[in-house]
C-alpha positions as CSV (number, residue, x, y, z in Angstrom):
1,M,-10.3,-12.7,9.4
2,K,-9.0,-12.2,5.9
3,A,-6.1,-9.8,5.3
4,T,-4.3,-8.8,2.2
5,I,-0.9,-7.1,2.2
6,W,0.6,-5.4,-0.8
7,H,4.2,-6.3,-0.1
8,N,7.7,-5.6,-1.2
9,P,10.1,-8.2,0.2
10,L,13.0,-5.9,-0.1
11,C,11.4,-3.3,2.3
12,G,12.1,-3.7,6.0
13,T,8.8,-2.1,7.0
14,S,6.9,-4.3,4.7
15,R,8.7,-7.4,6.1
16,K,8.0,-6.3,9.7
17,T,4.3,-5.8,8.9
18,L,4.1,-9.2,7.2
19,A,5.6,-10.7,10.3
20,L,3.0,-9.0,12.5
21,L,0.2,-10.3,10.3
22,A,1.7,-13.9,10.2
23,A,1.9,-13.9,14.0
24,A,-1.6,-12.7,14.5
25,P,-4.0,-15.5,15.4
26,G,-6.9,-16.2,13.0
27,I,-5.6,-14.3,10.0
28,D,-6.2,-15.8,6.6
29,L,-3.3,-13.9,4.8
30,T,-2.9,-13.1,1.2
31,V,0.4,-11.7,0.1
32,V,0.6,-9.7,-3.1
33,E,4.0,-8.7,-4.3
34,Y,2.8,-5.5,-6.0
35,L,6.0,-5.0,-8.0
36,K,5.2,-8.3,-9.8
37,T,1.4,-8.0,-9.7
38,P,0.4,-4.3,-9.5
39,P,-3.1,-3.4,-8.5
40,S,-5.3,-1.7,-11.0
41,A,-6.1,2.0,-10.7
42,A,-9.6,1.2,-9.5
43,K,-8.2,-1.1,-6.8
44,L,-5.7,1.5,-5.7
45,A,-8.4,4.2,-5.6
46,Q,-10.6,1.9,-3.4
47,L,-7.7,1.1,-1.1
48,Y,-6.8,4.8,-0.6
49,R,-10.5,5.7,-0.2
50,D,-10.9,3.0,2.5
51,A,-7.7,4.2,4.2
52,G,-9.1,7.7,4.3
53,I,-6.2,9.1,2.3
54,K,-5.7,10.7,-1.1
55,P,-3.6,8.8,-3.7
56,Q,-0.9,11.5,-3.3
57,A,-0.4,10.4,0.4
58,G,0.3,6.9,-1.0
59,L,3.1,8.0,-3.2
60,R,6.6,6.7,-2.6
61,L,8.8,9.7,-2.8
62,R,12.2,8.2,-1.7
63,G,14.0,6.5,-4.5
64,T,11.5,7.6,-7.2
65,D,11.1,10.5,-9.5
66,A,7.6,11.3,-8.2
67,E,8.5,14.8,-7.1
68,E,10.3,15.6,-10.3
69,R,7.2,14.6,-12.2
70,G,5.0,16.8,-10.0
71,L,3.0,13.8,-8.8
72,P,2.5,15.0,-5.2
73,T,0.3,17.9,-6.5
74,A,-1.1,16.1,-9.5
75,A,-4.8,15.1,-9.9
76,D,-5.8,11.7,-8.4
77,A,-6.3,10.1,-11.8
78,E,-2.8,11.1,-12.9
79,V,-1.2,9.8,-9.7
80,L,-3.1,6.5,-9.9
81,A,-2.1,6.1,-13.6
82,A,1.5,6.7,-12.8
83,M,1.4,4.1,-10.0
84,V,-0.1,1.5,-12.3
85,A,2.5,2.2,-14.9
86,D,5.4,2.2,-12.4
87,P,4.4,0.3,-9.2
88,R,7.6,1.5,-7.5
89,L,5.7,4.7,-6.9
90,I,3.3,2.9,-4.5
91,E,4.3,3.4,-0.9
92,R,4.2,0.2,1.0
93,P,2.9,-1.8,2.7
94,L,-0.8,-1.4,2.2
95,V,-2.9,-3.8,4.3
96,E,-6.6,-4.5,3.8
97,T,-8.9,-6.3,6.2
98,E,-12.7,-6.3,6.8
99,R,-12.0,-3.6,9.4
100,G,-10.4,-1.2,6.9
101,V,-7.2,-0.3,5.0
102,R,-3.9,1.1,6.4
103,L,-0.7,2.3,4.8
104,C,1.4,0.6,7.5
105,R,4.1,3.1,8.1
106,P,5.1,2.5,10.8
107,Q,4.3,-1.2,10.8
108,E,2.4,-1.0,14.1
109,K,-0.5,0.8,12.2
110,V,-1.6,-2.7,11.1
111,A,-3.0,-3.2,14.7
112,E,-5.7,-0.6,13.9
113,I,-7.4,-3.0,11.5
114,L,-6.9,-6.4,13.2
């Protein structure tokens, strides 16, 4: 099974999720360091749609100015544009497989799509 993780190597939860994926048998893993290679607004919209969450639920609030900017209550397009412009606003890690997408907080959520 193919799996893609949008990963931040400085994040403990992201590292733990990556370790779970690496240890899972039969996983063809792609690691995207989203701070270096941010996803497009269209890709983010698809990921959140497939995860069954709104873009606002994928906002990283801690350590960002998302709340000061009013992003938690902003329109989807505004949130997505902000995330593309400043990928630090993307909560991590996001994992996509053929079985779906999860925002893996906590990291054990990845098991739902393996």
